[in-house]
C-alpha positions as CSV (number, residue, x, y, z in Angstrom):
1,M,101.3,118.9,99.5
2,P,98.8,119.4,102.4
3,L,95.3,118.3,101.5
4,T,93.9,121.5,102.9
5,V,95.8,123.5,100.3
6,V,94.3,121.4,97.5
7,Y,90.8,121.6,98.9
8,G,91.2,125.3,99.6
9,A,92.4,126.0,96.0
10,A,89.5,124.0,94.5
11,G,87.0,125.7,96.8
12,L,88.3,129.2,96.1
13,L,88.4,128.6,92.3
14,T,84.8,127.2,92.4
15,L,83.5,130.2,94.4
16,V,85.2,132.7,92.0
17,A,83.9,130.9,88.9
18,L,80.3,130.6,90.2
19,G,80.3,134.2,91.3
20,S,81.8,135.6,88.1
21,T,79.3,133.5,86.0
22,L,76.3,134.7,88.0
23,W,77.5,138.3,87.8
24,H,78.3,138.4,84.1
25,G,75.8,135.9,82.9
26,I,76.3,132.8,80.8
27,T,77.8,133.2,77.4
28,E,76.2,130.9,74.7
29,G,73.7,129.4,77.1
30,G,72.6,126.6,74.7
31,I,76.1,125.3,74.3
32,A,76.7,125.5,78.1
33,L,73.4,123.7,78.7
34,A,74.3,120.9,76.3
35,F,77.7,120.2,77.8
36,G,76.3,120.7,81.3
37,G,73.7,118.1,80.5
38,L,76.4,115.7,79.4
39,V,78.4,116.2,82.6
40,A,75.2,115.7,84.7
41,V,74.3,112.5,82.8
42,G,77.9,111.3,83.4
43,E,77.5,111.9,87.1
44,L,74.2,110.2,87.2
45,A,75.8,107.1,85.5
46,R,78.7,107.2,88.0
47,W,79.5,103.7,89.1
48,G,79.8,102.7,92.7
49,A,82.5,100.9,94.7
50,G,82.7,98.1,92.3
51,G,83.9,100.3,89.5
52,S,87.0,102.5,89.0
53,D,88.4,104.3,92.1
54,R,90.6,106.4,89.8
55,E,87.7,108.0,87.8
56,P,84.2,107.2,89.2
57,A,82.4,109.2,86.4
58,P,84.3,108.8,83.1
59,L,81.6,110.2,80.9
60,G,81.3,113.3,83.1
61,A,85.1,113.7,83.1
62,A,85.2,113.4,79.3
63,G,82.4,116.0,78.8
64,A,84.1,118.4,81.2
65,L,87.4,118.1,79.3
66,A,85.7,118.5,76.0
67,Y,84.0,121.8,77.2
68,A,87.3,123.1,78.5
69,L,88.9,122.5,75.1
70,L,86.0,123.6,73.0
71,G,86.8,126.4,70.5
72,E,84.1,126.0,67.8
73,V,80.6,124.6,67.4
74,G,79.6,123.8,63.9
75,G,82.2,126.1,62.5
76,R,81.2,129.1,64.7
77,H,83.7,130.4,67.3
78,T,82.7,130.2,70.9
79,H,83.6,132.8,73.5
80,H,83.1,131.2,76.9
81,G,86.1,131.6,79.2
82,V,87.9,129.6,81.9
83,L,85.6,130.6,84.8
84,Q,82.4,129.7,82.9
85,V,83.9,126.3,82.1
86,I,84.5,125.6,85.8
87,A,81.1,127.0,86.8
88,V,79.2,124.9,84.3
89,V,81.1,121.7,85.2
90,V,80.7,122.2,88.9
91,A,77.0,123.1,88.7
92,A,76.3,120.1,86.3
93,A,78.3,117.7,88.6
94,L,76.3,118.9,91.6
95,V,73.0,118.3,89.8
96,G,74.1,114.8,88.7
97,A,75.3,113.9,92.2
98,V,72.0,114.7,93.9
99,P,70.5,111.2,93.6
100,H,73.8,109.6,94.8
101,V,74.0,112.0,97.8
102,A,70.4,111.1,98.7
103,L,71.4,107.5,98.8
104,G,74.4,108.3,100.9
105,K,76.9,107.6,98.1
106,G,78.0,111.1,97.2
107,P,81.3,111.7,95.3
108,A,84.5,111.7,97.4
109,L,86.0,115.2,98.1
110,D,89.2,114.2,96.5
111,H,87.5,113.5,93.2
112,V,85.6,116.8,93.3
113,A,88.8,118.8,94.1
114,R,90.7,117.0,91.3
115,R,87.9,117.6,88.8
116,V,87.8,121.3,89.5
117,L,91.6,121.8,89.3
118,T,92.2,119.6,86.3
119,V,89.3,121.1,84.3
120,G,90.5,124.6,85.3
121,F,94.0,123.7,84.2
122,A,92.9,122.5,80.8
123,A,90.6,125.5,80.2
124,A,93.4,127.9,81.3
125,C,95.8,126.4,78.8
126,F,93.3,126.6,75.9
127,Q,90.6,129.2,76.3
128,P,92.7,132.4,76.7
129,L,94.9,131.6,73.7
130,Y,92.0,130.5,71.5
131,N,89.8,133.5,72.4
132,A,92.7,135.8,71.6
133,G,93.2,134.2,68.2
134,K,96.7,133.1,69.0
135,L,96.1,129.3,68.4
136,E,94.6,129.9,65.0
137,E,97.5,132.2,64.1
138,W,100.1,129.7,65.2
139,V,98.7,126.4,64.0
140,G,95.6,127.1,61.9
141,Q,92.6,124.8,61.9
142,G,94.0,121.7,60.3
143,P,95.8,118.6,61.8
144,A,98.1,120.8,63.8
145,F,95.1,122.2,65.8
146,A,94.0,118.6,66.5
147,A,97.5,117.8,67.7
148,V,97.4,120.7,70.1
149,I,94.1,119.4,71.5
150,V,95.5,115.9,72.0
151,A,98.7,117.4,73.6
152,L,96.7,119.4,76.0
153,I,94.6,116.4,76.9
154,V,97.7,114.3,77.6
155,L,99.2,117.2,79.7
156,T,96.0,117.5,81.7
157,A,95.9,113.8,82.4
158,L,99.5,113.8,83.6
159,C,98.8,116.8,85.9
160,D,95.8,114.9,87.2
161,A,97.9,111.9,87.9
162,V,100.5,114.0,89.7
163,L,97.8,115.7,91.8
164,A,96.2,112.4,92.7
165,A,99.6,111.0,93.7
166,A,100.4,114.1,95.8
167,M,97.1,113.8,97.6
168,A,97.6,110.1,98.3
169,H,101.2,110.9,99.5
170,A,99.9,113.6,101.9
171,R,97.7,111.0,103.5
172,T,100.6,108.7,104.4
173,V,101.2,110.1,107.9
174,P,104.1,108.2,109.6
175,H,103.0,106.5,112.8
176,G,105.0,103.3,112.8
177,P,105.7,101.1,115.9
178,K,107.8,102.5,118.6
179,G,111.5,102.2,117.8
180,M,111.0,101.7,114.1
181,G,111.0,105.3,113.1
182,G,108.6,106.6,110.5
183,A,108.6,107.9,107.0
184,P,105.9,108.8,104.5
185,M,105.4,106.5,101.6
186,P,107.7,107.4,98.7
187,F,106.1,109.6,96.1
188,G,107.5,107.6,93.2
189,P,105.6,104.3,93.7
190,I,102.3,106.2,94.2
191,L,102.8,108.2,91.0
192,R,103.7,105.0,89.1
193,D,100.4,103.4,90.3
194,E,98.5,106.5,89.2
195,L,100.1,106.5,85.8
196,R,99.4,102.8,85.3
197,A,95.7,103.4,86.3
198,M,95.5,106.2,83.8
199,L,96.2,103.7,81.0
200,G,92.9,102.0,81.7
201,I,89.6,104.0,81.7
202,G,91.7,107.2,81.9
203,S,92.9,106.7,78.3
204,A,89.3,106.3,77.2
205,V,88.3,109.5,79.0
206,C,91.1,111.4,77.3
207,A,90.3,110.1,73.9
208,T,86.6,110.7,74.2
209,G,87.2,114.2,75.4
210,A,89.4,115.1,72.5
211,V,87.1,113.5,70.0
212,I,84.0,115.3,71.3
213,A,85.8,118.7,71.2
214,L,87.0,118.2,67.7
215,A,83.7,116.6,66.4
216,V,81.5,119.3,67.9
217,A,83.7,122.0,66.2
218,V,82.8,120.4,62.8
219,A,79.4,118.8,63.2
220,G,77.8,120.9,66.0
221,L,76.1,119.7,69.1
222,W,74.7,116.6,67.4
223,A,78.1,115.1,67.9
224,L,77.7,115.0,71.7
225,P,75.4,112.0,71.9
226,V,77.0,110.2,69.0
227,F,80.5,110.3,70.4
228,S,79.5,109.9,74.1
229,L,77.6,106.7,73.6
230,P,80.7,104.5,73.1
231,L,82.2,105.6,76.4
232,L,78.9,105.1,78.2
233,L,78.6,101.6,76.8
234,T,82.2,100.9,77.8
235,Q,81.5,102.2,81.3
236,L,78.5,99.9,81.7
237,S,80.4,96.9,80.4
238,F,83.4,97.7,82.6
239,G,81.0,98.1,85.6
240,R,79.7,94.5,85.0
241,Y,83.2,93.2,84.7
242,A,84.2,95.0,88.0
243,A,81.2,93.4,89.7
244,V,82.3,90.0,88.5
245,R,85.8,90.7,89.9
246,T,84.3,91.8,93.2
247,T,82.4,88.5,93.4
248,Y,85.5,86.6,92.5
249,R,87.5,88.3,95.3
250,Q,84.7,87.7,97.8
251,T,84.8,84.0,96.9
252,I,88.5,83.9,97.5
253,T,88.1,85.7,100.8
254,S,85.5,83.2,101.9
255,L,87.7,80.3,101.0
256,A,90.6,81.9,102.9
257,R,88.4,82.2,106.0
258,S,87.8,78.5,106.0
259,T,91.0,77.9,107.9
260,E,90.0,80.4,110.5
261,I,86.5,79.0,110.9
262,A,88.0,75.5,111.3
263,G,90.4,76.7,114.0
264,Y,93.6,76.1,112.0
265,T,94.7,79.8,111.9
266,P,94.0,82.8,114.1
267,Q,91.3,85.3,113.2
268,G,92.4,87.9,110.7
269,H,95.7,86.2,109.9
270,A,95.0,85.8,106.2
271,R,93.7,89.4,105.8
272,R,96.8,90.8,107.6
273,V,99.2,88.8,105.5
274,A,97.3,89.9,102.3
275,A,97.4,93.5,103.3
276,L,101.1,93.4,104.1
277,S,101.9,91.4,101.0
278,R,100.1,93.9,98.7
279,A,101.9,96.9,100.4
280,V,105.3,95.2,100.0
281,G,104.5,94.4,96.4
282,R,103.7,98.0,95.7
283,E,106.9,99.0,97.4
284,L,108.8,96.7,95.1
285,G,107.1,98.0,92.0
286,L,104.9,95.0,91.0
287,S,102.3,95.6,88.3
288,A,98.6,95.6,88.9
289,P,98.1,92.0,87.6
290,D,101.0,90.7,89.8
291,L,99.5,92.6,92.8
292,A,96.2,90.8,92.3
293,V,97.9,87.4,92.1
294,L,99.9,88.3,95.2
295,E,96.9,89.4,97.2
296,H,94.9,86.3,96.3
297,A,97.8,84.0,97.1
298,A,98.3,85.6,100.4
299,L,94.6,85.2,101.3
300,M,94.8,81.4,100.5
301,H,98.4,80.6,101.5
302,D,97.3,78.6,104.6
303,I,94.5,76.6,102.9
304,G,96.7,73.5,102.8
305,Q,96.5,73.3,106.6
306,L,93.0,71.8,106.2
307,S,94.7,68.5,105.3
308,L,96.2,68.3,108.8
309,V,94.6,65.9,111.4
310,D,95.8,68.1,114.3
311,P,96.1,71.9,113.8
312,V,99.5,73.5,114.2
313,P,99.6,75.6,117.4
314,A,98.4,79.1,116.4
315,G,98.7,78.1,112.8
316,A,102.5,78.9,112.8
317,T,103.7,76.8,109.9
318,A,107.0,78.7,109.7
319,A,108.3,76.7,112.7
320,L,107.5,73.3,111.2
321,P,110.1,71.0,109.6
322,D,110.8,71.8,105.9
323,A,109.3,68.5,104.7
324,E,106.0,69.3,106.5
325,Q,105.9,72.8,105.3
326,R,106.4,71.6,101.7
327,R,103.7,69.0,102.0
328,I,101.2,71.6,103.3
329,A,102.2,74.0,100.6
330,L,101.7,71.4,97.8
331,L,98.3,70.4,99.2
332,G,97.3,74.0,99.4
333,G,98.3,74.6,95.7
334,A,96.3,71.5,94.7
335,V,93.2,72.9,96.5
336,V,93.6,76.3,94.9
337,R,93.8,74.6,91.4
338,Q,90.5,72.8,92.1
339,T,88.7,76.1,92.9
340,G,89.2,77.5,89.4
341,V,91.3,80.4,90.7
342,N,94.1,81.8,88.4
343,G,96.9,79.2,88.1
344,D,99.5,81.7,89.0
345,V,97.9,81.9,92.5
346,A,98.3,78.2,92.9
347,V,102.0,78.4,92.0
348,V,102.6,81.0,94.7
349,V,100.8,78.9,97.3
350,E,102.6,75.6,96.5
351,R,106.0,77.1,96.5
352,Q,105.9,78.7,99.9
353,A,108.3,76.2,101.4
354,D,111.0,76.4,98.7
355,P,114.2,78.2,99.4
356,Y,113.6,81.9,98.4
357,R,116.1,81.8,95.6
358,D,113.9,79.2,93.8
359,Q,110.7,81.1,94.4
360,P,109.0,83.7,92.2
361,L,109.0,87.2,93.8
362,T,105.3,87.0,94.7
363,A,106.0,83.8,96.7
364,R,108.9,85.4,98.5
365,I,106.7,88.3,99.6
366,V,103.9,86.1,100.9
367,R,106.4,84.0,102.8
368,A,108.0,86.9,104.5
369,A,104.7,88.6,105.4
370,N,103.3,85.3,106.7
371,A,106.4,84.7,108.9
372,Y,106.3,88.3,110.2
373,D,102.7,88.0,111.3
374,E,103.3,84.6,113.0
375,M,106.4,85.8,114.8
376,A,105.1,89.1,115.9
377,R,101.8,87.7,117.3
378,G,101.5,87.7,121.0
379,E,105.0,88.7,121.9
380,G,104.1,92.0,123.5
381,P,105.3,95.5,122.5
382,G,108.6,94.2,121.3
383,G,107.1,91.6,119.0
384,P,107.2,93.5,115.8
385,L,110.8,94.6,116.2
386,N,111.9,91.0,117.3
387,A,110.0,89.6,114.3
388,L,111.8,91.8,111.8
389,E,115.2,91.0,113.4
390,R,114.5,87.3,113.1
391,L,113.5,87.8,109.4
392,R,116.8,89.6,108.8
393,L,118.7,86.8,110.5
394,G,116.9,84.3,108.1
395,T,117.9,86.1,104.9
396,G,120.6,83.6,104.2
397,R,118.2,81.0,103.1
398,D,114.5,81.6,104.0
399,Y,113.8,85.3,103.1
400,Q,115.0,87.6,100.4
401,P,116.8,90.6,102.0
402,E,115.1,93.1,99.6
403,V,111.7,91.8,100.6
404,V,112.4,92.0,104.3
405,E,113.7,95.6,104.0
406,A,110.6,96.5,101.9
407,L,108.5,95.0,104.6
408,A,110.3,97.0,107.3
409,R,109.7,100.2,105.3
410,V,106.0,99.5,105.0
411,L,105.7,98.8,108.7
412,S,107.7,102.0,109.6
413,R,105.0,104.0,107.8
414,G,102.2,102.4,109.7
415,G,98.8,101.9,108.3
416,H,98.8,98.1,108.9
417,S,97.4,96.6,112.0
418,L,99.8,94.6,114.0
419,P,98.8,91.3,115.4
420,P,96.9,91.5,118.7
421,V,98.8,90.7,121.8
422,G,97.9,87.5,123.6
């Protein structure tokens, strides 16, 4: 799906909604103002880069969903339509984003387009049927009505995940090294990542949106602050947790650079191996916790070289005797354990020199990515292809065939810097 189509559809829908609302006026202005205020507050409270990339403004998203699925306020029927929902949400989001834009941290275009399209989808599924009296005729106002709201929330969340995956898939333009071909990243792994991410803050957004819509129908607008506060507090707590995780990762990155600063490994080697390892892990379907362990282990995989009196030429440990590789790996694992990093990371580091059949999958990935970066470095234009061929020849003992082929697919799609020549 071309990104221009998504942006164009969202932009056209926004213009039509704003134009229609300005022309016909706002229905039930007090209700629109209350929900618009909630969306604006959610945008104001939007977290930065340390928070969730999947949903940067969870409170605003929940308020937008609740307004799209709102049928009653305090027992009185509402009559706002699909276009007014979109217009109110967009206008409120723009108001809430003004301070962020002033600081140069405005919302990403992808998030804006997805918000417009998903809110429009939810409103289009609910408002016409509700305003025509069909929902009340079919399911009444009891538990069945609540079940319909929940089902629409889930369906909207799934559509949002598919849309996010499609947009990410459209960005994977093939530009792999010459002779390796090129293919976009498969849609399946991207969608799986989006669905997994949805289980986190996304589930809280969906639940809060459904609860607000149902609570306002019974208790009136007083339910808005009452049922929004838990999500806001959760967002603030999660933001602090994300900041701690960011600091944790920065600490690991600093430790990983110690081998480069001391002259034991080339500049950027650890970061390249970490990027390749994470991409291969995603290709092979690893979960988010395993990907985190994989990335941290890849960053620190060479830290055992600090025990060497004389650095290995170019830091290429793959060419050392097995016994020396094992000694460096065990020393590296011991160093990692002393840093307080997750013990699973230490296991991956200290098992780098084992035969791949005895290694966990994360260690197999790091080993293959590390060997590729070492072999491809400084061998001219043919280095990447020669390195992959040597990895394939070593699949009898040193490298798992599935990991090597996954690495080849990742490289064929491009997006990862190859080692500099010379």
